[in-house]
C-alpha positions in Angstrom: 86.2 132.2 72.6 88.9 134.5 74.2 87.4 137.7 76.0 89.3 140.6 77.5 87.3 142.4 80.2 88.1 146.1 80.8 86.3 149.1 82.2 86.5 152.6 83.6 88.9 154.1 81.2 87.7 157.7 82.4 89.4 159.3 79.5 89.8 163.0 80.2 90.1 162.7 84.0 92.8 164.9 85.8 94.7 163.7 88.7 94.9 166.7 91.2 95.0 168.9 88.2 97.3 166.9 86.1 96.3 165.5 82.7 96.1 161.8 82.5 95.8 161.5 78.8 99.5 160.6 78.1 99.6 158.0 80.8 96.2 156.4 79.7 97.3 156.3 76.1 100.5 154.3 77.3 98.3 152.0 79.3 95.8 151.2 76.5 98.7 150.7 74.2 99.7 147.9 76.6 96.1 146.8 76.7 96.2 146.3 72.8 99.5 144.4 73.2 97.5 142.2 75.7 94.8 141.6 73.1 97.3 140.8 70.2 99.5 138.4 72.5 96.7 136.6 73.7 94.7 136.3 70.5 91.7 137.8 72.0 88.4 137.6 70.0 86.3 140.1 71.9 87.3 143.2 74.1 84.5 144.3 76.6 84.6 147.9 78.0 82.0 147.9 80.8 81.2 151.7 81.1 82.9 155.0 82.1 84.7 155.3 78.8 84.9 159.1 79.3 85.3 160.9 82.5 82.6 163.6 81.4 79.4 163.7 79.7 80.9 166.4 77.6 84.6 165.2 76.7 87.1 167.5 75.2 88.3 167.0 71.9 91.6 165.6 73.0 89.5 162.8 74.7 87.7 161.7 71.6 91.1 161.6 69.8 92.6 159.2 72.3 89.3 157.0 72.1 89.4 157.0 68.5 93.2 155.9 68.4 92.5 153.1 71.1 89.6 151.7 69.2 91.3 151.7 65.9 94.3 149.9 67.5 92.1 147.4 68.9 90.3 146.8 65.7 93.4 146.4 63.9 94.0 143.3 66.1 91.0 141.6 64.6 89.2 141.7 67.9 85.7 142.6 68.2 85.2 145.7 70.6 81.9 145.9 72.6 81.4 148.7 75.0 78.6 150.3 76.9 78.1 153.6 78.8 78.5 154.2 82.6 77.4 156.9 84.9 80.2 159.2 83.8 79.3 159.0 80.1 76.4 160.7 78.2 74.9 157.7 76.6 73.5 159.9 73.9 76.9 161.3 72.9 78.7 158.0 73.3 76.1 156.0 71.2 75.1 158.6 68.7 77.3 157.4 65.9 77.2 153.8 66.8 75.5 152.8 63.6 78.3 154.5 61.5 81.2 152.7 63.4 83.1 150.0 61.2 82.3 146.4 61.7 83.9 145.0 64.8 83.1 148.1 67.0 79.8 148.1 68.9 78.6 150.6 71.4 75.5 149.6 73.3 73.8 152.4 75.1 69.9 151.9 74.4 67.9 150.6 77.4 65.3 149.5 74.9 67.7 146.9 73.3 69.0 145.3 76.5 67.3 142.0 75.4 68.5 142.2 71.9 72.2 140.6 72.0 75.3 141.1 69.6 75.8 137.5 68.6 79.3 136.2 67.6 80.5 132.7 66.6 83.4 130.5 67.4 84.1 126.9 66.7 81.5 125.9 69.5 78.7 128.0 68.2 77.3 131.3 69.2 77.8 133.6 72.2 75.4 136.1 72.7 76.6 139.5 74.5 74.1 141.7 76.2 74.9 145.2 77.2 73.5 147.3 79.9 74.1 151.0 79.9 74.1 152.8 83.2 70.6 153.0 84.3 69.4 155.9 86.4 65.9 154.8 87.8 64.1 158.2 87.5 65.3 158.6 83.8 64.9 155.0 82.5 61.7 154.0 84.0 59.7 155.7 81.4 61.2 153.3 78.8 59.3 150.4 80.4 55.9 152.3 81.2 53.2 151.5 78.9 50.5 154.1 77.7 48.4 153.3 80.6 51.1 154.3 83.1 51.7 150.6 83.9 55.2 149.2 84.3 57.7 147.9 86.8 58.4 149.7 90.0 61.8 151.3 89.5 62.8 153.3 92.4 66.2 152.2 93.2 69.3 151.0 91.3 68.5 147.5 92.7 65.3 147.4 91.2 66.3 148.8 87.9 69.2 146.4 87.5 67.0 143.5 88.4 64.7 144.5 85.8 67.3 144.9 83.1 68.8 141.4 83.9 65.3 139.8 83.5 65.3 141.2 80.0 68.8 139.7 79.6 67.3 136.4 80.8 64.5 136.7 78.4 67.1 137.5 75.6 69.1 134.3 76.7 66.0 132.0 76.7 65.2 133.4 73.1 68.6 132.5 71.8 70.3 129.3 72.1 74.2 129.3 73.0 76.4 130.8 75.7 75.9 134.3 76.9 77.9 137.3 78.4 76.4 140.6 80.0 78.1 143.9 80.6 76.8 146.2 83.3 77.9 149.2 85.2 76.7 149.5 88.9 77.6 148.8 92.4 77.0 145.2 93.4 76.7 143.8 96.7 79.7 142.2 98.1 82.3 144.7 96.9 85.5 145.1 99.2 85.2 148.9 100.1 89.0 149.1 100.2 89.4 148.4 96.6 89.0 151.9 95.4 85.4 153.0 95.1 84.2 155.3 92.4 84.0 158.8 93.7 80.2 159.0 93.3 79.4 155.5 94.7 77.2 155.5 97.5 77.0 152.5 99.8 73.4 152.9 101.2 71.1 149.9 100.6 69.3 151.8 97.7 72.2 151.6 95.2 73.5 148.2 96.1 72.6 145.6 93.5 72.2 141.9 94.9 74.5 139.5 93.4 71.5 137.1 92.6 70.3 139.8 90.1 73.1 138.7 87.9 72.1 135.0 87.5 71.7 133.7 84.1 74.7 134.6 81.8 77.9 132.5 81.6 79.9 135.6 82.5 79.3 139.1 83.9 81.6 141.9 83.1 81.1 144.6 85.6 82.4 148.3 85.7 82.1 151.2 88.4 84.6 149.9 90.9 88.3 150.9 90.3 90.0 147.9 91.9 89.6 144.4 90.6 87.1 142.2 92.4 85.8 138.6 91.9 82.4 138.5 93.4 81.8 134.9 92.1 83.2 132.7 89.6 81.3 134.3 86.7 81.0 137.8 88.1 83.9 140.2 88.1 85.0 143.8 88.2 88.1 144.6 86.2 88.9 148.0 87.6 90.3 151.0 86.0 93.4 150.5 83.9 95.0 153.6 85.7 95.3 154.9 89.2 93.0 157.8 89.7 93.3 158.4 93.3 95.9 157.9 95.9 93.4 155.5 97.5 94.0 153.2 94.6 97.8 153.3 95.0 98.3 149.5 96.2 95.8 148.0 93.8 97.0 146.4 90.7 95.9 147.5 87.4 94.9 145.2 84.7 92.2 143.3 83.0 90.5 139.8 82.9 91.2 137.3 80.3 88.0 135.2 80.2 87.8 132.0 78.1 84.5 130.3 76.9 84.4 126.6 75.8 81.6 124.6 74.6 79.9 124.4 78.1 80.3 128.1 78.9 83.0 129.7 81.2 86.2 127.7 81.3 88.5 130.1 83.1 89.5 133.6 84.1 93.1 134.9 84.3 94.2 138.4 85.3 96.6 140.3 83.1 98.4 142.9 84.7 99.0 146.4 83.0 101.9 148.7 83.5 101.7 151.6 85.8 103.2 154.6 84.2 104.0 156.6 87.4 103.9 154.9 90.8 101.6 156.4 93.7 103.1 156.8 97.1 102.0 158.3 100.4 104.7 159.6 102.6 104.1 160.1 106.3 106.2 162.0 108.9 107.4 165.4 109.8 108.1 167.8 106.9 111.9 167.3 107.3 111.7 163.4 107.4 109.6 163.5 104.3 112.0 165.7 102.4 115.1 163.3 103.5 117.4 162.0 100.9 116.2 158.5 101.3 112.7 159.3 100.3 113.8 161.5 97.6 116.2 158.8 96.1 113.2 156.1 96.1 110.2 158.5 95.2 111.6 161.4 93.1 109.7 160.1 90.1 106.6 159.0 91.7 103.3 160.8 92.3 103.6 161.7 95.9 101.1 162.6 98.6 102.7 164.0 101.6 101.0 163.8 104.9 103.4 165.8 107.4 102.9 165.5 111.2 104.8 168.6 112.5 102.6 170.0 115.4 102.2 173.3 113.5 101.6 174.1 109.8 104.8 174.7 108.0 105.4 177.6 105.6 104.9 176.8 102.0 105.0 173.0 102.4 104.0 172.4 98.6 106.9 174.5 97.2 109.4 172.7 99.5 108.1 169.4 98.6 108.0 170.1 94.8 111.5 171.2 94.9 112.5 167.5 96.0 109.6 165.8 94.4 108.6 167.2 90.9 105.4 165.2 91.0 104.0 165.9 94.4 100.4 166.1 93.8 98.9 166.4 97.3 100.1 167.7 100.8 98.0 167.3 103.9 98.7 168.3 107.5 97.8 165.9 110.2 99.6 166.7 113.4 100.3 163.9 115.8 98.3 164.3 118.9 100.4 165.9 121.6 100.6 164.4 125.0 98.2 166.7 126.9 98.6 167.5 130.7 94.8 166.4 131.0 92.2 165.1 128.9 89.6 167.9 129.4 87.6 169.0 126.4 87.9 172.5 125.0 84.6 173.5 126.6 85.8 172.2 130.0 89.0 174.1 129.8 87.2 177.3 128.8 84.9 177.0 131.8 88.0 176.7 134.2 90.1 179.4 132.5 90.0 182.7 134.6 92.4 184.9 132.6 92.5 185.8 128.9 95.9 184.2 128.6 94.3 180.9 129.9 91.5 181.0 127.4 94.0 181.7 124.6 96.1 178.7 125.8 93.0 176.5 125.8 92.1 177.5 122.2 95.6 176.8 121.0 95.6 173.3 122.5 92.2 172.6 120.9 93.3 173.7 117.3 97.0 172.4 117.4 96.2 168.9 118.6 97.1 169.3 122.2 100.2 171.8 121.2 99.8 174.7 123.6 101.8 178.1 123.1 105.6 177.8 123.1 107.8 179.7 125.3 108.1 182.7 122.8 104.6 182.5 121.8 103.5 182.9 125.7 105.8 186.0 126.0 104.2 187.6 122.8 100.6 186.7 124.1 101.3 188.4 127.4 102.9 191.7 125.8 99.7 191.9 123.8 97.4 191.5 126.6 99.5 194.0 128.8 99.3 196.6 125.9 95.7 196.2 125.9 95.3 196.6 129.6 97.5 199.8 129.3 95.4 201.0 126.2 92.2 200.5 128.3 93.5 202.5 131.2 94.4 205.5 129.2 90.7 205.7 127.9 
């Protein structure tokens, strides 16, 4: 059986105020081609189908188009909900969907697999929707109030996977699990979801995923191979400049008669490249940068000592897709390494106090010659005015 593992579509997310629907539609069309060209039997979408619990109408249209195109390839689609999705909204019409499109959002059905067959026999697919401990613990509490202690994501996922293992024991054949969580061992440079917390309470130990032949994870936006059989596919589109150097794609997973046979990375196209340009504003606006990046999403980090006038307007005149501008002045060589408070304590005149303040807020850059003249003129005017009172 040939499986395509994808996740984190985030339909409806904006990129610094810009819609991503058209770009995502282009990428999902490429994903459909991957399914067709590689004779995929099953497409897994491991959560965060939408970016919001209340998606706009256009987001539903894009999802409908993608699911219809995938269905027409002959592949079965199995998806589950992530932390951005509303499980109720994503799954409310699951029983009305055509054969071959399955949406798994019910925590009470975790141990009941979707079973598909190939020439080697059955393959059981177990879907674990995103589980918020405070919300789902009631599902596993009896009338007497007895149930597992589920206070953390790790405890909740471990319990969910124990239900998967019970399902595996009850059904002969190979097995695959889908889940949406932050697993231990993730490389933090790979583009973490914006809500992911790296504290111990939210990290799911890798051992919790023991049992299935393959575990398709979502939640992390960069691809990751935590073990031979536990993978993140990442998002199919870049959603932040922190992800710009990470490949976009999906995992082609092949099962043989004995279980997991192989995994292969299938790259997806990037509709518009992301680039971060660093230097003085004039350097960033140089002809060489424009020739290379005029069609890219641009994050401009300018290092001029002082904030520049209307930097975004100037940047967009040269880079139409400049999405973000940041001022990060390079530290100037200071005459001394005293702190701001130390400079204030030794300042005698108002002019020295103003100079200490400018050095502090302008990364070591004090008043220019012209600024110093203006400061002295203002202070002299104040002295004269006070003398007249």
